[in-house]
C-alpha atoms as one frame of an Amber mdcrd trajectory, in Angstrom:
protein
 -62.671  30.862 -35.042 -64.062  33.332 -32.442 -63.949  33.374 -28.764 -67.069
  31.848 -27.248 -68.957  34.784 -25.554 -68.841  34.964 -21.920 -72.036  34.805
 -20.034 -73.117  37.990 -18.598 -72.462  38.865 -14.983 -75.434  37.425 -13.062
 -77.730  40.147 -12.090 -78.725  38.146  -8.958 -75.080  38.139  -7.894 -74.662
  41.879  -8.563 -77.648  42.808  -6.530 -76.887  40.237  -3.791 -73.445  41.632
  -3.324 -74.813  45.135  -3.130 -77.447  44.171  -0.544 -74.952  42.078   1.436
 -72.504  44.899   1.616 -75.110  47.465   2.785 -76.438  44.820   5.461 -72.882
  43.884   6.725 -71.867  47.553   6.692 -68.679  47.260   4.976 -65.648  49.786
   5.278 -62.414  50.384   3.527 -59.559  48.157   4.994 -56.073  49.372   5.183
 -52.888  47.595   6.586 -52.933  49.960   9.459 -55.660  49.663  12.088 -56.713
  53.352  12.058 -60.291  54.212  12.482 -60.687  56.653   9.616 -64.526  57.341
   9.239 -66.018  55.087   6.637 -67.487  58.097   4.851 -64.311  59.893   4.514
 -62.483  59.707   1.077 -58.749  58.863   1.207 -57.146  59.432  -2.243 -53.520
  59.315  -3.471 -51.850  62.526  -4.167 -52.202  63.794  -7.637 -50.000  62.448
 -10.213 -47.847  65.835 -10.221 -46.510  64.959  -6.780 -47.095  61.161  -6.124
 -44.295  61.249  -3.438 -46.356  63.342  -1.133 -49.082  60.587  -1.005 -49.848
  59.070   2.346 -49.192  55.438   2.144 -50.110  52.474   4.284 -47.977  49.847
   2.480 -44.779  48.611   4.275 -45.687  50.567   7.546 -47.936  49.818  10.470
 -48.105  53.285  11.919 -51.646  54.195  12.860 -51.493  57.464  10.825 -49.673
  56.075   7.759 -46.660  57.819   6.187 -45.801  59.859   3.210 -44.188  57.912
   0.450 -41.195  60.562   0.400 -40.704  59.922   4.102 -40.684  56.102   3.923
 -37.492  54.116   4.813 -38.328  51.796   1.849 -38.869  52.670  -1.778 -42.613
  53.014  -2.593 -44.241  53.980  -5.884 -47.647  55.415  -5.852 -49.807  55.347
  -9.035 -53.102  57.256  -8.815 -56.209  56.601 -10.887 -55.573  59.156 -13.527
 -52.144  57.832 -14.293 -53.564  54.247 -14.662 -56.293  55.442 -17.069 -53.856
  57.164 -19.358 -52.103  53.930 -20.320 -54.589  53.427 -23.117 -55.234  49.675
 -22.946 -57.794  49.017 -20.150 -55.689  46.319 -18.415 -54.019  46.538 -14.993
 -50.904  44.479 -16.053 -50.162  46.823 -18.898 -50.850  50.025 -16.734 -48.316
  48.980 -14.174 -45.705  47.793 -16.792 -45.872  51.116 -18.643 -45.379  53.189
 -15.494 -42.936  51.155 -13.254 -39.691  50.387 -14.902 -38.969  47.376 -12.551
 -42.360  45.822 -13.472 -42.131  43.617 -16.658 -45.196  42.262 -18.438 -45.271
  38.921 -20.226 -45.675  39.441 -24.050 -46.725  36.021 -25.061 -46.970  32.531
 -23.639 -47.283  29.005 -24.799 -50.361  26.931 -24.534 -52.751  27.872 -21.629
 -50.130  30.285 -20.325 -51.143  32.545 -23.388 -54.576  32.722 -21.866 -53.420
  34.277 -18.636 -50.339  36.408 -19.041 -48.129  37.321 -16.014 -45.812  39.962
 -14.764 -42.564  40.121 -12.738 -41.134  42.709 -10.338 -37.263  43.322 -10.131
 -36.617  40.450 -12.626 -37.809  37.748 -10.310 -40.446  35.023 -10.695 -44.064
  36.566 -10.527 -44.662  34.151  -7.575 -42.194  36.220  -5.608 -44.442  39.284
  -5.549 -47.363  39.638  -3.173 -50.563  41.320  -4.183 -52.812  42.885  -1.700
 -56.372  44.542  -2.060 -56.901  47.176   0.595 -54.068  45.654   2.458 -55.463
  42.112   2.476 -53.932  39.221   0.684 -55.301  38.412  -2.803 -55.607  34.804
  -3.925 -53.436  33.452  -6.900 -54.351  32.146 -10.434 -55.149  28.507 -10.942
 -53.492  28.521 -14.523 -49.814  27.657 -14.110 -47.402  28.741 -16.991 -45.439
  25.559 -17.696 -44.610  25.526 -21.431 -40.946  26.707 -21.253 -38.318  28.148
 -23.490 -39.023  29.559 -26.066 -42.707  30.138 -25.188 -42.966  31.386 -21.447
 -39.258  32.121 -20.948 -38.582  33.994 -17.555 -42.322  33.685 -16.624 -42.183
  29.878 -16.602 -43.660  28.467 -13.295 -45.821  31.602 -12.746 -49.075  30.974
 -10.851 -49.450  34.572  -9.458 -52.445  36.828  -8.994 -54.247  37.558 -12.162
 -54.298  41.323 -12.086 -56.365  41.702 -15.210 -59.504  40.506 -13.023 -59.407
  43.827 -11.123 -61.207  46.611 -12.886 -59.207  49.850 -13.318 -62.200  52.007
 -12.691 -62.478  50.655  -9.149 -59.007  51.664  -8.110 -58.232  54.824  -6.089
 -54.437  54.260  -6.329 -51.786  51.458  -6.061 -48.936  51.493  -3.784 -45.758
  49.478  -4.837 -43.292  48.447  -2.094 -40.134  47.610  -3.975 -38.444  45.841
  -1.089 -38.382  42.527   0.492 -41.368  42.303   3.011 -41.806  38.671   4.089
 -41.428  39.696   7.681 -44.239  42.043   7.402 -46.676  40.152   5.216 -45.518
  36.718   4.941 -44.380  34.542   2.096 -44.544  35.651  -1.722 -43.103  39.058
  -0.759 -39.450  38.467  -1.668 -39.481  40.984  -4.657 -41.937  43.321  -3.124
 -45.681  44.062  -2.565 -48.426  45.587  -4.875 -51.199  47.037  -2.750 -54.291
  47.993  -4.756 -56.499  50.531  -2.765 -60.162  50.611  -3.980 -62.183  53.793
  -4.291 -64.459  54.541  -1.226 -66.203  57.680  -2.620 -69.757  57.988  -1.315
 -71.024  60.035  -4.215 -70.329  60.711  -7.936 -68.856  58.330 -10.342 -67.930
  58.021 -14.102 -68.878  56.018 -17.222 -66.009  55.337 -19.641 -65.665  53.681
 -23.066 -62.511  52.869 -25.088 -61.768  51.182 -28.273 -58.550  50.538 -30.286
 -56.494  47.880 -32.106 -52.886  47.312 -33.221 -51.561  49.416 -35.984 -50.661
  46.248 -38.111 -54.035  44.771 -37.487 -55.756  42.475 -34.981 -56.078  42.957
 -31.280 -59.291  44.891 -31.715 -60.322  46.020 -28.142 -63.598  47.462 -26.774
 -64.164  48.353 -23.077 -66.894  49.958 -21.171 -66.919  50.546 -17.471 -68.983
  52.319 -14.903 -68.058  53.429 -11.271 -70.457  54.989  -8.817 -70.505  55.896
  -5.111 -73.488  56.010  -2.800 -74.060  57.051   0.678 -77.173  54.864   2.016
 -76.780  56.678   5.475 -74.720  59.591   6.753 -72.345  56.911   8.291 -71.906
  54.539   5.404 -70.901  54.282   1.861 -70.866  51.832  -1.043 -68.696  52.165
  -4.134 -69.477  49.787  -7.109 -67.700  49.178 -10.252 -68.760  47.096 -13.394
 -66.765  46.641 -16.540 -66.922  44.575 -19.768 -64.140  44.043 -22.258 -63.455
  42.354 -25.473 -60.067  41.698 -27.147 -59.692  40.035 -30.337 -56.909  37.745
 -31.743 -53.703  39.145 -33.175 -51.542  37.102 -35.708 -47.792  37.643 -35.724
 -46.634  34.373 -37.108 -44.352  33.969 -40.027 -44.756  31.175 -42.614 -44.526
  27.633 -41.180 -41.938  25.897 -43.432 -43.929  22.644 -43.437 -46.557  24.265
 -45.615 -43.912  25.281 -48.290 -41.947  21.999 -48.142 -41.734  20.516 -51.704
 -42.031  17.119 -50.184 -45.271  18.006 -48.284 -46.773  19.904 -51.360 -45.958
  16.750 -53.587 -47.646  14.470 -51.003 -50.689  16.889 -50.440 -51.105  18.887
 -53.748 -54.132  20.803 -52.663 -52.144  22.186 -49.639 -51.286  25.379 -51.777
 -55.101  25.955 -52.250 -56.094  25.873 -48.619 -57.627  29.297 -47.744 -55.102
  31.650 -46.334 -52.097  29.863 -47.844 -49.206  30.072 -46.764 -50.272  31.869
 -43.576 -51.917  28.809 -42.089 -50.404  28.646 -38.589 -51.583  31.737 -36.495
 -50.097  30.494 -33.253 -48.021  33.565 -32.638 -50.152  36.666 -31.288 -52.661
  37.464 -28.611 -55.474  35.158 -27.378 -58.972  36.505 -27.846 -61.004  36.974
 -24.745 -64.275  38.409 -23.338 -64.143  39.732 -19.680 -66.948  40.746 -17.292
 -65.851  42.182 -14.089 -67.610  43.639 -10.880 -66.327  45.084  -7.657 -67.741
  46.568  -4.477 -66.172  48.420  -1.575 -68.381  49.511   1.164 -68.614  50.333
   4.933 -70.373  51.734   7.809 -69.505  53.525  11.173 -71.268  51.746  14.000
 -70.018  54.406  16.331 -66.965  56.608  16.564 -64.822  53.667  17.696 -66.233
  50.706  15.661 -66.505  50.079  11.852 -67.780  47.235   9.821 -66.337  46.846
   6.383 -65.881  44.614   3.393 -65.146  44.541  -0.326 -65.256  41.867  -3.040
 -64.577  41.361  -6.711 -66.117  38.941  -9.253 -64.883  38.108 -12.816 -65.815
  35.926 -15.751 -63.453  35.320 -18.573 -63.688  33.227 -21.816 -60.551  33.014
 -23.692 -59.436  31.311 -26.878 -55.815  30.816 -28.162 -54.731  29.452 -31.401
 -52.408  26.456 -31.587 -50.060  25.088 -34.241 -51.610  24.231 -37.627 -51.979
  20.403 -38.327 -51.418  19.322 -41.927 -54.137  17.832 -44.240 -52.564  14.451
 -43.850 -53.180  14.449 -39.992 -56.915  13.505 -40.418 -58.028  13.992 -43.956
 -61.278  12.313 -43.639 -62.444  14.976 -41.095 -60.090  17.977 -41.915 -59.131
  17.650 -45.593 -57.546  21.104 -45.419 -55.753  20.625 -42.179 -56.783  22.276
 -38.910 -55.813  24.801 -36.242 -56.778  23.657 -32.769 -57.679  26.228 -30.182
 -57.214  26.058 -26.385 -59.976  27.616 -24.320 -60.592  28.646 -20.820 -63.966
  29.515 -19.106 -62.743  31.191 -15.843 -64.557  32.364 -12.843 -62.966  34.316
 -10.184 -64.209  35.881  -7.044 -62.918  37.264  -3.622 -64.752  38.616  -0.729
 -63.356  40.309   2.427 -65.290  41.202   5.502 -64.036  42.574   8.704 -64.561
  44.758  11.751 -62.069  47.200  13.279 -61.980  49.750  15.978 -60.253  51.327
  18.925 -60.244  50.323  22.551 -59.655  52.728  25.413 -58.849  55.349  22.877
 -55.321  53.833  22.418 -55.492  50.304  20.995 -56.347  49.942  17.464 -57.441
  46.584  16.142 -58.671  44.892  12.942 -60.203  41.524  12.614 -60.902  40.256
   9.053 -61.397  37.199   6.875 -60.921  36.885   3.080 -61.931  34.119   0.832
 -60.849  33.871  -2.752 -61.333  31.308  -5.709 -60.055  30.882  -9.279 -61.701
  28.186 -11.280 -60.780  27.274 -14.866 -62.774  24.959 -17.242 -60.260  23.978
 -19.862 -61.309  23.101 -23.547 -59.877  22.193 -26.838 -61.912  23.032 -29.981
 -61.557  22.507 -33.694 -59.368  19.407 -33.142 -59.594  15.670 -32.967 -58.273
  12.568 -31.277 -56.626  10.733 -34.037 -56.224   7.460 -32.408 -59.858   7.456
 -31.328 -60.977   8.059 -34.932 -58.714   5.379 -36.343 -60.001   2.905 -33.767
 -63.725   3.664 -33.686 -64.353   5.654 -36.926 -65.345   8.716 -35.085 -63.977
  11.518 -32.782 -65.384  14.710 -31.130 -63.928  17.916 -32.486 -64.405  19.766
 -29.080 -63.166  18.379 -25.824 -63.288  19.155 -22.082 -59.747  18.528 -21.259
 -59.704  19.210 -17.451 -60.154  21.896 -14.732 -57.937  23.877 -12.545 -59.187
  25.379  -9.246 -57.376  27.193  -6.523 -58.771  28.614  -3.251 -57.340  30.750
  -0.395 -58.994  31.438   2.972 -57.113  33.996   4.961 -57.993  35.369   8.571
 -56.116  38.251  10.121 -56.015  39.953  13.540 -54.027  43.090  13.668 -53.391
  45.238  16.775 -51.280  48.521  17.171 -50.756  51.182  19.625 -48.382  54.188
  20.121 -46.444  54.552  23.377 -44.681  57.789  24.608 -41.679  56.615  26.391
 -39.657  59.910  26.059 -38.050  59.404  22.623 -38.279  61.996  19.880 -41.651
  60.646  18.927 -43.921  57.936  20.325 -43.055  54.418  19.430 -45.524  52.381
  17.474 -46.057  48.648  18.479 -47.911  46.396  16.038 -48.544  42.703  16.320
 -50.936  40.304  14.948 -51.612  36.623  13.612 -52.833  35.210  10.408 -54.286
  31.691   9.391 -54.365  30.728   5.813 -55.616  27.689   3.959 -54.692  27.031
   0.279 -56.113  24.516  -1.977 -55.210  23.431  -5.490 -57.154  20.915  -7.686
 -56.673  19.413 -11.197 -59.821  17.817 -12.776 -59.595  14.994 -15.148 -60.482
  15.382 -18.856 -63.380  13.600 -20.512 -62.608  10.122 -21.785 -62.345  11.139
 -25.436 -59.636  13.721 -24.616 -57.555  11.193 -22.647 -57.938   8.124 -25.128
 -54.569   6.957 -25.862 -52.443  10.141 -26.842 -55.364  12.450 -26.392 -56.775
  15.251 -28.354 -54.445  17.084 -30.712 -52.508  20.149 -29.205 -54.039  19.759
 -25.813 -54.462  16.202 -24.471 -56.915  15.825 -21.577 -55.594  15.521 -17.986
 -55.225  11.961 -16.920 -56.352  10.252 -13.804 -52.705  10.335 -12.700 -52.530
  14.012 -13.237 -55.919  14.761 -11.337 -56.000  15.475  -7.684 -56.928  17.745
  -4.757 -54.266  19.225  -2.625 -54.175  21.606   0.341 -51.951  23.174   2.999
 -52.516  25.602   5.959 -50.080  27.832   7.857 -50.224  29.953  10.890 -48.105
  33.037  11.506 -47.482  35.547  14.202 -45.568  38.863  13.759 -44.489  41.833
  15.680 -43.411  45.267  14.363 -41.852  48.061  16.308 -41.353  51.622  14.847
 -39.438  54.238  16.672 -37.693  57.593  16.490 -34.802  57.235  18.916 -33.551
  60.774  17.675 -35.587  63.381  16.003 -33.781  62.614  12.665 -33.705  58.749
  12.931 -36.398  56.504  12.078 -36.035  52.725  12.878 -38.460  49.801  12.260
 -37.905  46.250  13.359 -40.271  43.539  12.319 -40.184  39.726  12.986 -42.444
  36.905  11.901 -42.933  33.346  12.719 -44.737  30.982  10.240 -45.589  27.318
  10.607 -46.667  25.321   7.548 -48.537  22.002   7.550 -46.155  20.640   4.959
 -42.914  22.424   5.493 -42.430  22.970   9.274 -41.736  26.378  10.699 -39.528
  29.397   9.903 -38.566  32.773  11.308 -37.867  35.909   9.258 -37.059  39.432
  10.195 -36.529  42.949   8.753 -34.627  45.983   9.967 -35.447  49.270   8.311
 -33.762  52.700   9.137 -33.779  56.318   7.856 -31.662  59.411   8.818 -32.665
  62.834   7.658 -29.483  64.968   7.825 -31.633  68.058   6.788 -35.194  68.333
   5.541 -33.844  68.123   1.981 -31.658  65.010   2.307 -31.993  61.723   3.887
 -30.406  58.157   3.608 -32.333  54.918   4.019 -31.631  51.243   4.016 -33.176
  47.737   4.872 -31.822  44.423   5.690 -34.232  41.396   5.829 -34.555  37.751
   5.111 -37.484  35.981   3.500 -39.035  32.602   2.879 -41.348  31.305   0.064
 -43.031  27.820   0.194 -43.595  26.250  -3.213 -47.045  26.896  -4.590 -49.229
  23.808  -4.606 -49.231  24.165  -8.483 -45.376  23.939  -8.481 -45.491  20.844
  -6.418 -48.381  18.996  -7.931 -48.971  20.173 -11.593 -48.894  17.224 -14.186
 -49.756  17.393 -17.766 -48.572  16.509 -21.325 -47.687  19.297 -23.869 -47.936
  18.114 -27.393 -46.551  19.711 -30.631 -46.641  18.394 -34.225 -43.324  16.458
 -33.727 -42.841  16.248 -29.990 -44.390  15.596 -26.629 -43.241  16.809 -23.300
 -44.463  15.606 -19.883 -44.578  18.157 -17.008 -43.568  15.703 -14.301 -44.584
  16.735 -10.770 -41.513  16.784  -8.311 -43.586  15.092  -5.671 -44.477  12.048
  -7.937 -42.765   8.804  -7.260 -41.549   8.826 -11.006 -39.538  11.967 -10.236
 -37.237   9.964  -8.022 -36.109   8.159 -11.292 -34.397  11.227 -12.397 -33.017
  12.243  -9.007 -35.705  14.605  -7.863 -37.359  14.179  -4.452 -39.809  16.939
  -4.046 -39.424  20.587  -3.464 -38.381  22.712  -0.368 -38.904  26.311   0.298
 -36.909  29.265  -1.175 -35.001  31.378   1.288 -33.745  34.855   0.660 -31.578
  37.582   1.983 -32.431  41.361   0.938 -30.229  44.449   1.271 -30.950  47.940
   0.021 -29.449  51.438   0.589 -30.499  54.602  -0.856 -31.246  58.382  -0.390
 -33.972  60.942  -0.791 -32.939  64.311  -2.051 -35.100  67.540  -2.527 -32.703
  69.841  -4.456 -35.384  72.581  -4.998 -38.925  73.078  -4.181 -41.323  70.793
  -6.012 -38.565  68.584  -6.944 -37.610  65.133  -5.427 -34.988  62.579  -6.302
 -34.714  59.027  -4.865 -32.164  56.554  -5.529 -32.049  53.051  -3.898 -29.613
  50.114  -4.689 -30.504  46.577  -3.634 -29.294  42.988  -3.607 -31.515  39.953
  -3.282 -29.934  36.523  -2.744 -32.244  33.478  -3.217 -31.180  30.103  -1.934
 -32.836  26.908  -3.389 -34.709  28.991  -6.055 -37.546  27.050  -7.545 -37.173
  26.904 -11.348 -38.598  24.689 -14.184 -35.919  22.582 -15.938 -35.094  22.769
 -19.532 -36.443  20.053 -21.649 -34.793  16.679 -20.565 -34.779  14.481 -23.622
 -36.002  10.962 -23.470 -35.961   9.865 -27.173 -35.573  11.449 -30.666 -32.821
  13.954 -29.782 -29.123  13.916 -30.424 -28.704  13.070 -26.736 -31.346  11.141
 -24.602 -31.445   9.791 -21.143 -33.082   6.369 -20.445 -34.205   7.608 -17.102
 -36.397  10.110 -18.676 -38.292   7.455 -20.676 -38.500   5.445 -17.605 -40.035
   8.301 -15.674 -42.637   8.924 -18.376 -43.778   5.419 -18.400 -43.830   5.251
 -14.489 -46.076   8.367 -14.420 -48.511   6.628 -16.687 -48.302   8.979 -19.593
 -49.313   7.617 -23.063 -47.799   9.774 -25.873 -48.841  10.312 -29.381 -47.132
   7.588 -31.473 -46.739  10.038 -34.505 -44.226  12.247 -32.531 -40.599  11.574
 -33.029 -39.316  13.376 -29.944 -40.169  12.884 -26.325 -38.997  14.501 -22.971
 -40.039  15.921 -19.663 -39.689  19.118 -17.611 -39.855  19.310 -13.830 -39.601
  22.043 -11.164 -36.683  21.705  -8.568 -34.667  23.814  -6.225 -32.002  23.933
  -8.894 -30.131  26.977  -8.215 -29.006  29.814  -5.903 -29.331  33.300  -7.630
 -28.126  36.782  -6.792 -30.141  39.791  -8.246 -28.599  43.228  -8.034 -30.048
  46.535  -9.122 -30.806  50.048  -8.402 -33.970  52.286  -8.926 -34.022  56.090
  -9.546 -37.041  58.345  -9.382 -37.118  62.094 -10.154 -40.245  64.244  -9.981
 -40.596  67.966 -10.714 -43.680  70.221 -11.074 -43.371  73.318 -13.256 -45.883
  76.161 -13.613 -45.769  78.240 -16.724 -48.646  80.377 -15.691 -51.002  81.161
 -18.797 -48.916  78.626 -20.837 -49.905  75.736 -18.538 -48.150  73.305 -16.142
 -45.876  70.400 -16.820 -45.068  67.614 -14.410 -41.754  66.152 -15.400 -40.613
  62.657 -14.381 -37.721  60.307 -14.699 -37.999  56.703 -13.498 -35.192  54.181
 -13.999 -34.372  50.660 -13.127 -31.129  48.652 -13.416 -31.276  44.882 -12.811
 -29.023  41.920 -13.235 -29.375  38.294 -12.014 -26.713  35.680 -11.839 -26.792
  32.069 -11.154 -24.200  31.710  -8.378 -24.636  27.938  -7.748 -26.311  24.957
  -9.352 -27.466  22.809  -6.535 -28.784  19.690  -8.329 -26.890  17.651 -11.025
 -28.648  14.340 -10.981 -26.498  11.557 -12.197 -29.568   9.722 -13.638 -29.780
  12.518 -16.339 -26.211  11.993 -17.641 -25.041  13.162 -20.095 -27.825  15.874
 -19.776 -28.060  18.704 -17.351 -31.199  19.578 -15.282 -30.829  23.109 -16.461
 -29.672  23.784 -19.968 -28.303  26.817 -21.511 -31.946  28.154 -22.375 -33.103
  27.776 -18.684 -30.085  29.557 -17.434 -30.580  32.466 -19.821 -34.362  32.787
 -18.822 -33.006  33.533 -15.368 -30.008  35.668 -16.239 -30.497  37.688 -19.307
 -34.262  37.395 -20.698 -35.242  40.614 -18.718 -33.780  43.973 -19.841 -30.689
  45.039 -17.802 -32.090  48.567 -17.543 -35.166  50.523 -18.454 -35.767  54.363
 -18.243 -39.115  56.140 -18.351 -39.089  59.842 -19.335 -42.302  61.442 -18.688
 -44.055  64.853 -19.297 -47.716  65.727 -18.271 -48.879  68.984 -19.743 -52.127
  70.560 -18.707 -53.549  73.935 -19.722 -57.319  74.590 -19.279 -59.289  71.828
 -20.882 -56.223  70.225 -22.488 -54.073  67.407 -21.172 -51.146  65.916 -23.021
 -49.177  63.046 -21.761 -45.967  61.975 -23.348 -43.678  59.140 -22.185 -40.609
  57.783 -23.704 -39.567  54.302 -22.343 -36.147  53.063 -23.128 -35.690  49.337
 -22.754 -32.086  47.884 -22.429 -30.787  44.797 -24.114 -32.121  41.341 -23.309
 -31.278  37.898 -24.700 -32.323  34.292 -24.484 -30.742  31.004 -25.670 -33.007
  28.457 -27.611 -32.265  24.926 -28.585 -32.087  23.901 -32.272 -34.249  20.856
 -33.207 -31.383  18.425 -32.101 -31.952  19.613 -28.529 -28.234  20.061 -27.960
 -27.060  23.071 -29.972 -28.137  26.497 -28.506 -28.382  29.958 -30.272 -28.655
  33.303 -28.722 -31.412  35.655 -29.651 -30.839  39.331 -28.750 -33.207  42.291
 -28.418 -31.284  45.475 -28.714 -32.017  48.723 -26.899 -35.570  49.909 -27.884
 -37.172  53.331 -27.689 -40.992  53.157 -27.226 -43.137  56.306 -27.324 -46.599
  56.547 -25.706 -48.770  59.646 -26.284 -52.235  60.702 -25.134 -53.962  63.990
 -25.992 -57.322  64.633 -24.046 -59.776  67.488 -24.048 -62.524  68.203 -21.416
 -65.137  69.349 -23.904 -67.701  69.970 -20.997 -67.258  69.891 -17.274 -68.401
  66.352 -17.438 -67.174  64.979 -20.677 -63.638  64.236 -21.817 -62.446  62.727
 -25.029 -59.024  61.299 -25.753 -56.907  59.854 -28.387 -53.627  58.053 -28.039
 -50.954  55.498 -28.902 -48.934  53.026 -27.007 -45.786  52.403 -29.046 -46.581
  55.401 -31.332 -43.775  54.443 -33.989 -44.820  50.822 -34.174 -41.524  49.327
 -32.933 -40.968  45.596 -32.939 -38.384  43.449 -31.189 -35.464  42.005 -33.061
 -36.216  38.549 -34.584 -35.164  35.319 -33.409 -31.587  34.267 -34.168 -31.127
  34.035 -37.877 -28.928  30.836 -37.823 -31.472  29.181 -35.727 -34.424  30.094
 -37.970 -32.239  28.890 -41.014 -31.764  25.426 -39.293 -35.429  25.235 -38.451
 -36.429  26.260 -41.966 -34.171  23.694 -43.515 -35.574  20.906 -41.261 -39.099
  21.861 -41.878 -39.698  22.656 -38.225 -42.884  24.602 -37.206 -40.744  26.631
 -34.811 -39.508  28.693 -37.800 -42.960  30.294 -37.855 -42.325  31.846 -34.579
 -39.621  34.493 -35.533 -40.531  37.079 -32.803 -39.102  36.315 -29.293 -41.753
  35.749 -26.718 -39.441  37.170 -24.011 -39.641  40.604 -25.628 -40.209  43.447
 -22.940 -42.069  45.610 -25.584 -44.480  43.015 -26.734 -44.762  41.400 -30.175
 -47.647  43.218 -31.730 -46.270  46.659 -32.555 -48.086  49.926 -31.876 -51.641
  50.276 -30.553 -54.007  53.224 -31.327 -57.129  53.978 -29.192 -59.728  56.545
 -28.516 -61.637  57.163 -25.209 -64.852  58.899 -24.092 -65.403  59.519 -20.276
 -68.356  61.005 -18.563 -68.090  62.036 -14.904 -70.927  62.794 -12.594
């Protein structure tokens, strides 16, 4: 089965966006309200000295601030660094370069079609993503199929970074500090600010291809970026990209297909093509992606600029599900069948704004951003068995529903410097934001919802479907000052009012003291607030496997009260950090920052709460399933539910170290040395909810707790060397991933086994040659020596094998920080003009 091809990017939309940009005269937006000319080009510092880059994230000074001079830890990744990661995917580019940024290796069900990432070991929903300093909308596809499938990424509905073309990016600024007081909710772990190119001339064309060493994952990507100057006072920068990524299969043998009883009952099973490797559920989804972006602007006069930028993406994706045996529906599938879940996704965002300067002192910026993500969900190569039994026919392809999320954000930012006799002028910034979010689930077609629904992915029921919205208004003020020549202080406060959660006040105090030019200490204290996503509040669905069915029960549903859950409330956080900046010798910089993040009423998905068929069950679970209107497959032997709740308080502690040194060996070339390290632990300090209705079960089982505490590596170290000599460039990176572990339940639902991934050493290498001034070729490898994670606990696999559970075919842990596919080799060709 192949991914259905995505339709090409509509030419009319591409041309229309270009004309619109020129007519509206768009300019590059930053988090400051400076009036840098639209035609100027602001780029990050080259990779040999990223700490010297001028950043705009986490500060509201008119002139920005060097990363090395910031009072908060900020990592800067330039365009060249992002491109050297091999796989043309922004999530992978960030994960390979930032130790505290962890990418999801694999997911369950529709989560495998949109993989997420986390910062500092917290949920992806706790990280805010900005484009040119403006809030980016989130993804409509919620990761809900829990342990052992989505693990620590369960509940993620964060921004899909894969929909932003790398070729459009000038640089990325990652604020690794709580910033809710500066940017609003979602910024508990930090902020990722993606700065788009604004070059008014030149460009590049790039192609890359590769695949995994052990097969599968064939990847082909082509991108073009170009800048234009329609007038002396305007620019437009456009990027287009198309990418294909094929399936990979890393499943082991499903014991159901080698069971003597099944072979006796279905003698032809052993002659099914591909036997015994019949269940390709473990591995990458296949997808086809088309992307387009534009960033443009015009200076109306020296004090007034018009700007805007936007992205558009289309993605079709296809993920294999678990093999159904020949006895499931022999009349239609005599050899059995492998269902596939599909998504046809359309995503776009557009920002327009105007900014300027009044009376030569006041800087202002007025903007509005609208973003939307829409997913049409399908289920192919499958059947509704009850529909066939009752009517004699069934479709083999189903439209099972639709997700859609939108976000409309309008901002006004004002700033001015005042000289009141301190060491430097103080900077006053204030502003307001209005935001409206919507989330919708569309019902599946009638055939997909008849009785138990289509195999592997039943359609969304009328009781699942709905349209939901909220709005919030916020006000902020930020005061930055230098009371002494060597002391910087920044105080920020924010007030937010939600239509459904009332109001909150958050603040942040940041300070830095430079004892000498070579040494400074810095620290922050802040509190934060994150309202539940609309998806966490209202998502409802049924997840089906060959022997079990689990209902994702929305916490706001009346049925949730039957198990003691009465909706969600916001998370609240306290962030503390302290660190230093040290320049021991010229061209060398060391930063070390320690932090602690306390989250109260953290929103997590429960473990599976058993209703029937397990060793221990709760009658209230069965009652909740019935009350919610779910009809489950009569052939499954086990039923249960999962539900989001404010179940725990957690404490995350860690430290981040960065070292950079540039060396010059004259005729022998230059080497930029780097060390980046992260240490991180999370502990559940309190369990808030223990509903008596679930007795003798617990809301969070051992598996759910391990997803919070141990499923992310305790430490990670990146050792890098970038060698350049004439036309040659060699990039070598050694990544050390510390141990991680996760508990998983045996088929009885009550006995838990711990799977551990030991410390892993991953080598990435790229060799590039500039064969002409305009043409560069490169070959490289991610995970050069083809390392794999340790397998799932052997005792658990033995039990699953003995009981004939399909889970024994998933012997690679999905929480692996190094992926489950082994090494990836690639080649690239780039033409610049």
